[in-house]
N, C-alpha and C positions, 0 to 999 in steps of 0.2 A: 498579295492577288487572289481570288477566287475564279476558280476554273466552272465549266459547265458545258452539258451539253447540248450543241446546235444541230438542229433537226430542220430536213428540208426535206419537201413532197415534190418529186420530180419523174419526169418520163424516164425511164430507166435507159430507153434505146437510144434518147438525146443525149443522156450523159455520158453514158458508156461509149457510143459511137463517135463522141467528141475527141474521145483520147484516140492520137494516131492519126486523126483524119486529115491532118494539113491543109486544115480550112485556115485559110489566112483571112479571110473576112470574120470567121467567128472570133480567133484570135485576136483581131484590132476592136471588134466589138465588146468583147469581154474587157481588154484592158483599156478603153475609153469609159465605158458606164464602172468600172471599181477604181479607176486612176486613184483615188484618193486614198481608198485603202490600200493599192498596194505602195502607195510611196508612203503610208503610215507603219506598213508592214517593214517596208526597206530600212524605214527609222531605227524600228525597234530591233531589228535583227542587223543592225548596221556593222556590230562587231563580226559576227558571223560571215556576213558577206565578205567584208576586207580581209578574214581568213579562209577565202575563197569558195564560201556558199553562193549559187547562183541568185540573183536576186529574184524577187518571184515573179514578175513579166516572163524573164527569161527562165524559169522552172515552168511558168504557164507555155510559153512556146514550147518548151521540149516536152511536155505533155502532149499537147496538140499535135505538133510537127513529128513526133517520134523521135526526137533527136536523144543524143546520150545523156542517162540518167547516173548523177554521181551518187554511189552509195553512201557516199558521207553524210550527204545533205537531204534526207529521206523528209525530213519537216518541210523543206520549203515544196515539195512535189505535193506533201498533203494538203498546204494552204491552197497551191494553185488548184488542186482537184476540188477542194470547197468553191473556188470562185467558179469552178465551171456548175458545180451544183448550186450554188447561188443565180447564177446565169439561169438555168433552164427550170430552176425550183422556186418553191415558195417556203420562207422560213416559216416553222412552226412555234407558237407558244411553246414557252420553255420554263416557265416561275418554279415546276416544281422539280426540277432538274438543274438549276443555274445558281449560282454562286455556291457550289457544291462541291466536295472533295469526291476523290475516288470511292472512298467507304460508303458515301452515299449513295453513289450509283450502283455497287453492289448490295446495299440493303434494300434498294428499290427492287433490282434485279430477283433476290428473295422475296421479296414480297409479291412481286407480280407470279412469280413461280408458284410459290406457296397457295395463290389466291386461286389459282387456276389458269394461268397462263401457259400453253404450251407449245404453240404453235409458232413461236419465234421468243428466242432468247434476247433480254434487254440488254445484258453486257456485249453481246454480239453488235445491237446497233453503236455503242461505243466504242468497243475495242476487236470488233470481228475482222478489220481490215477492211479497204476497199475493194470494189467487183471489178477494178483496172489493176495492171500493174506498173508499179515504182516502188523505189526502196522504201521499206520500213522505216517510218521517224524511228528514231532512238527513245524521242521521248512523247512530245506532242506535235501534232495532234493527234488523238487517238482517232481511229477512222473505223467506220461500219455501217453495214446495208443490212436493211430488210427487203426483200427483194417482194414484188407487187404481190405476189401468192403470199407471201409470209404476213402482209401487211391484210390482205382480204380474211385470210385463215384467224389471224389475231382478232381481227374487229369482230369478229361472229364470236370468239370467246370472249372478249373486253367484256361483253354485256354481262356474263356469268361471274366475274371477277370481282372478289371483295379482299379489302387491306384493312389494316390498323389506320386509323385516322391521322395519323404522321405522314401517311403514303399516299391520302386520297388525292392530294395536288396533282402529285405525280402520274398518278394513275387516270386524271383528267387528262393530263397532256396526251400521254399514251392513246387515250381515246380519241380525243380530238386528232391527232395527228392520224391513226388511222381512216378517219371517218373523213377527212380532208383529202386523203391520196385514194382509198380503197376506190370511191366511184370514176375514180379516173385512171385506173390501172396504173398507177404512180408507186414506185418504190421509195423507202424512206433512207436519206442518206443522213447518218450522223457523223459528228466532230466534236470531241472532249477535248477540251484546252481551258 
């Protein structure tokens, strides 16, 4: 299985505000919109669910309604938070950071930093943690965020960033993410799995 960084440009107030909002309509909208994805996830994690993990829709319910969160199953809350980001956001092209291992994310981070990106840390987008509280996953998904302010600052710096040819596609992705998010005042929300 190949891993990748999945990034969404979204209004941070909407995404963060959804968690603990107790918005029944929102939960139903997300549940209906991503019904097939939720079913596939529950099939993928069937053994974990049988062992006590909440099904993905129940994890989503707990995030939105502020229910009790089980520390043992942070992965389900991470994937539920991704559903919220998908609902409010737009998926960003990720060819330069998909089908890749952790070591590639580290290498891209180093290349961007060495190339001149100082406003935001690439590793933070994959592993810096979510801007809302839920139990940290033991494994996947990695979660991270660049605030709207970081996105805007990074966009300004990215024009001058240079990297070796092997990192050009990843740099192109990051530039495109910031170009999509900055004019709208959006944040970037990342999920590595």
